[in-house]
C-alpha positions as CSV (number, residue, x, y, z in Angstrom):
1,M,-0.4,52.7,-41.5
2,A,3.1,51.6,-41.2
3,I,2.8,49.3,-38.1
4,K,-0.2,47.8,-40.2
5,E,2.2,46.8,-43.3
6,A,5.3,45.8,-40.6
7,T,2.7,43.2,-38.9
8,S,1.5,41.9,-42.1
9,T,4.8,41.5,-43.8
10,S,6.2,39.3,-40.6
11,K,3.4,37.0,-40.5
12,A,4.0,36.6,-44.2
13,D,7.8,35.8,-43.5
14,V,6.5,33.1,-40.9
15,P,7.6,29.7,-42.6
16,A,4.6,27.1,-42.4
17,T,7.1,24.4,-40.7
18,L,10.1,24.3,-38.2
19,A,13.0,22.1,-38.4
20,V,13.9,20.8,-34.8
21,P,15.9,17.9,-33.7
22,A,14.3,14.1,-34.4
23,P,13.4,12.2,-31.2
24,T,15.4,9.3,-30.3
25,A,15.9,6.3,-27.7
26,L,19.6,6.0,-28.5
27,P,21.4,7.8,-25.6
28,M,18.8,5.8,-23.1
29,V,20.1,2.8,-25.1
30,L,23.4,3.4,-24.8
31,A,22.9,4.2,-20.9
32,C,21.7,0.6,-20.4
33,G,24.2,-0.7,-21.8
34,V,27.2,0.9,-19.7
35,T,25.2,0.2,-16.8
36,L,25.0,-3.7,-17.8
37,L,28.7,-3.6,-18.9
38,F,29.6,-2.9,-15.5
39,A,26.9,-4.9,-13.6
40,G,28.3,-7.8,-15.6
41,L,31.3,-7.6,-14.0
42,V,29.7,-8.7,-10.4
43,T,27.5,-10.9,-12.1
44,S,28.0,-12.7,-15.2
45,A,30.3,-12.7,-18.5
46,S,26.9,-12.9,-20.5
47,I,25.5,-9.4,-19.0
48,S,28.4,-7.9,-19.8
49,V,28.3,-9.1,-23.5
50,L,24.7,-7.8,-23.4
51,G,26.2,-4.5,-22.5
52,A,28.7,-3.8,-25.2
53,V,26.4,-4.9,-27.8
54,L,23.9,-2.3,-26.4
55,V,26.9,0.2,-25.8
56,I,28.2,-0.4,-29.7
57,A,24.6,0.0,-31.4
58,G,23.6,2.8,-29.1
59,S,26.9,4.8,-29.8
60,V,26.9,4.3,-33.8
61,G,22.8,4.9,-34.2
62,W,23.6,8.1,-32.0
63,F,26.6,9.2,-33.8
64,R,24.6,8.5,-37.3
65,D,22.0,11.1,-36.2
66,V,24.2,14.1,-35.8
67,L,26.9,13.1,-38.3
68,P,27.7,14.6,-40.9
69,E,24.2,16.3,-40.6
70,E,22.2,16.4,-37.8
71,D,18.6,14.2,-38.0
72,C,15.2,16.7,-38.3
73,E,12.1,16.4,-38.5
74,S,9.5,19.5,-39.7
75,V,6.9,20.2,-37.2
76,P,3.7,22.8,-38.2
77,V,4.1,26.5,-36.9
78,L,0.9,27.7,-35.2
79,E,-0.1,31.2,-35.4
80,G,-1.2,31.4,-31.9
81,P,-1.2,29.5,-28.6
82,P,-2.5,25.8,-28.7
83,A,-6.3,25.6,-26.6
84,V,-6.0,24.1,-23.4
85,R,-8.3,21.3,-23.3
86,T,-8.5,18.3,-21.0
87,M,-10.3,14.9,-20.8
88,R,-10.7,14.8,-17.1
89,R,-14.3,14.5,-16.0
90,A,-15.9,17.6,-14.1
91,V,-16.3,16.5,-10.6
92,T,-19.4,18.2,-8.5
93,P,-18.2,19.5,-4.8
94,F,-19.7,17.9,-1.8
95,A,-21.0,20.2,0.3
96,I,-20.3,20.0,4.0
97,A,-22.8,21.8,6.8
98,G,-20.9,24.2,8.6
99,E,-17.5,24.3,5.9
100,P,-17.8,24.7,2.4
101,S,-14.5,22.3,1.5
102,R,-14.1,19.1,0.3
103,A,-15.0,15.9,2.1
104,R,-12.6,13.2,3.2
105,L,-14.3,9.7,2.9
106,P,-15.4,8.1,4.7
107,L,-17.6,10.4,6.8
108,E,-17.8,7.5,9.6
109,V,-15.2,5.5,11.3
110,Y,-15.4,2.7,13.7
111,P,-14.3,3.9,17.4
112,V,-10.9,2.2,18.6
113,S,-13.1,0.1,20.9
114,A,-14.6,-1.7,18.0
115,G,-11.0,-2.7,16.2
116,I,-10.0,-3.9,20.2
117,K,-13.4,-6.3,20.5
118,G,-12.9,-7.4,17.1
119,G,-9.3,-8.4,17.5
120,I,-10.2,-9.9,20.5
121,A,-12.9,-12.0,18.9
122,G,-10.9,-12.9,15.9
123,G,-7.7,-14.0,18.2
124,V,-10.2,-16.4,20.4
125,A,-11.4,-17.9,17.1
126,M,-8.0,-18.1,15.5
127,A,-6.5,-20.1,19.0
128,L,-9.3,-22.4,18.8
129,L,-8.9,-23.3,15.3
130,A,-5.0,-24.0,16.3
131,M,-5.7,-25.9,19.1
132,L,-8.3,-28.1,17.4
133,Y,-5.3,-28.4,14.4
134,G,-3.3,-29.9,17.3
135,L,-5.4,-32.2,18.6
136,V,-6.1,-33.4,15.4
137,T,-2.5,-33.5,14.1
138,E,-0.9,-34.4,17.3
139,R,-3.2,-35.2,19.8
140,S,-1.6,-32.0,21.9
141,V,-3.1,-28.4,22.4
142,W,0.3,-27.0,23.3
143,Y,1.7,-28.1,19.9
144,P,0.6,-25.1,18.1
145,I,1.2,-22.4,20.7
146,N,4.7,-24.0,21.0
147,L,5.7,-23.6,17.1
148,L,4.8,-20.4,17.7
149,A,7.1,-19.2,20.2
150,A,9.9,-21.7,18.8
151,G,11.6,-18.7,17.0
152,F,12.6,-17.0,20.4
153,F,14.3,-20.5,21.8
154,P,17.3,-22.0,20.2
155,A,16.9,-25.1,21.3
156,A,13.6,-25.6,19.8
157,V,15.4,-26.1,16.3
158,T,16.3,-29.5,17.4
159,A,13.7,-30.5,19.3
160,S,11.4,-33.2,18.5
161,V,7.7,-33.6,17.9
162,D,7.1,-35.3,20.9
163,E,8.8,-32.4,22.9
164,L,6.9,-29.6,20.9
165,A,3.7,-31.2,22.0
166,A,4.2,-31.2,25.5
167,F,3.6,-27.9,28.2
168,H,6.3,-25.5,28.5
169,L,5.8,-22.5,30.7
170,A,7.9,-20.1,29.0
171,P,6.8,-20.8,25.8
172,F,3.1,-20.6,26.6
173,V,3.6,-17.2,28.0
174,L,5.8,-15.5,25.1
175,A,3.2,-17.3,22.7
176,A,0.0,-15.8,24.1
177,V,1.7,-12.2,24.3
178,I,2.4,-12.7,20.7
179,H,-1.3,-13.5,19.7
180,V,-3.0,-11.1,22.0
181,T,-0.5,-8.5,20.7
182,T,-1.0,-8.7,17.0
183,S,-4.8,-9.7,17.5
184,L,-5.2,-6.6,18.8
185,V,-2.6,-4.4,16.3
186,V,-4.7,-6.3,13.3
187,G,-8.2,-5.3,15.0
188,L,-7.6,-1.9,15.2
189,L,-6.4,-2.0,11.2
190,Y,-9.4,-3.7,10.7
191,G,-11.6,-1.1,12.1
192,A,-9.6,1.2,10.2
193,T,-9.9,-0.4,6.9
194,V,-13.2,-1.7,6.8
195,P,-15.3,1.9,6.5
196,M,-13.5,1.6,3.1
197,L,-15.4,-1.0,1.7
198,P,-18.9,0.1,3.9
199,R,-21.0,-2.4,1.6
200,R,-18.4,-5.1,1.5
201,P,-17.2,-5.2,4.8
202,I,-16.7,-9.0,5.2
203,L,-15.2,-9.3,1.9
204,L,-12.5,-6.7,3.0
205,G,-11.9,-8.2,6.6
206,G,-12.4,-11.9,5.9
207,I,-11.1,-12.6,2.5
208,I,-8.7,-9.9,1.1
209,A,-7.0,-9.0,4.3
210,P,-6.8,-13.0,5.6
211,V,-5.1,-13.7,1.8
212,V,-3.0,-11.0,1.7
213,W,-1.7,-11.4,5.6
214,T,-1.0,-15.1,4.6
215,G,0.8,-14.1,1.2
216,L,3.4,-12.0,3.2
217,L,3.9,-14.5,6.2
218,H,4.4,-17.3,3.7
219,S,7.4,-15.1,1.9
220,M,8.8,-14.3,5.6
221,V,8.3,-17.0,8.4
222,A,11.4,-18.9,6.9
223,I,13.5,-16.2,8.3
224,L,11.0,-15.1,11.1
225,N,10.5,-18.9,12.5
226,P,12.3,-21.8,10.9
227,V,11.4,-24.2,13.1
228,L,7.3,-22.8,12.3
229,D,8.2,-23.0,8.9
230,A,9.5,-26.7,9.2
231,H,6.0,-28.0,10.6
232,I,3.4,-26.0,9.7
233,D,0.6,-26.9,7.6
234,W,-0.2,-24.0,5.3
235,Q,-4.2,-25.5,5.0
236,W,-5.1,-25.0,8.4
237,F,-2.9,-21.8,8.9
238,I,-5.4,-20.1,5.7
239,A,-8.4,-21.9,7.6
240,S,-7.2,-20.0,11.3
241,Q,-6.3,-16.5,9.1
242,L,-10.1,-16.8,7.4
243,A,-11.5,-17.5,10.7
244,F,-10.0,-14.6,12.4
245,G,-10.9,-11.9,9.5
246,L,-14.7,-13.5,9.1
247,V,-14.9,-13.2,12.9
248,A,-13.1,-9.7,13.3
249,G,-14.6,-8.6,10.5
250,T,-18.0,-9.1,11.6
251,V,-17.8,-7.7,15.1
252,V,-16.1,-4.4,13.7
253,S,-18.8,-4.1,11.2
254,R,-21.7,-4.3,13.8
255,Q,-20.5,-1.8,16.2
256,E,-22.0,1.5,15.7
257,R,-19.7,4.0,13.9
258,V,-19.2,7.7,14.8
259,A,-19.1,10.7,12.4
260,T,-15.7,12.4,12.0
261,W,-14.7,15.7,12.6
262,Q,-14.4,17.1,9.1
263,S,-18.2,18.3,9.5
264,L,-17.3,20.7,11.9
265,P,-15.9,24.2,11.4
266,L,-12.2,24.9,11.3
267,A,-12.4,26.9,14.6
268,V,-14.0,24.3,16.4
269,R,-11.7,21.4,15.2
270,A,-8.6,23.7,16.0
271,G,-10.0,24.5,19.7
272,I,-10.0,28.0,18.6
273,E,-13.1,30.1,20.4
274,A,-14.4,32.1,17.3
275,T,-17.0,35.0,17.2
276,G,-20.5,33.9,17.6
277,I,-19.7,30.2,19.0
278,H,-19.5,31.2,22.9
279,D,-22.3,34.0,22.7
280,R,-24.8,31.8,25.1
281,N,-22.1,31.2,28.0
282,D,-20.4,34.5,28.1
283,E,-24.1,35.9,28.4
284,E,-24.6,33.2,31.5
285,D,-20.9,34.7,32.7
286,R,-22.2,38.2,32.3
């Protein structure tokens, strides 16, 4: 009886609300002001002025929150721990034959040969369109080839258009190596990324990837190859990238996909001889 009375008395003494320090963002304002105050020393005086204003505002506001009395707010006191709730949707696990574990998508991927074939086909299409650009603009198929390799030859910076339109062995070999290597690497990337959109392989390989790749090159070509940046025609460049993407994506998407190893038991993937896997071979050996 004494224990029950003490329990009921302790519950009655619990207040309905509890005073806690009020939340404030003024410390962050003060920290931002100090950062801007010192950043202005190496940038501009206006940055330091803005930082000083934020330091003063943050300091005054923060001190007013704690002096002469601390700013508090009341929160209700709960009798028990709150119930755990979540807005996350329930996901039904995907069962795999042979091993009850979560599947890693995609279930099928393209072999390495698919990426190599796509890279070669896309590289040929891109090279033909680039040479067509040279014939249309400068009446020379060597013009785009020399532009591609011009970044590795300092003399090409002062070269005239006629010199860039002429055949040179060293730039031709270097441009061929660059183009073949890049085409194979991008083709392998296509083979790895196209299964991510199995219903729209051409959308990813023929449009999204070339546009992203062109945007990255547009921001870096002035540093990597100033000669190419001075003579490049971005309309033809985008057209050649789209040609590469459409051809490579089409070739890769038409290759036969192979299943990943995730459907196999862990023992098979790890190369371990588990019990029951090699019973037939053991009987034949005996």
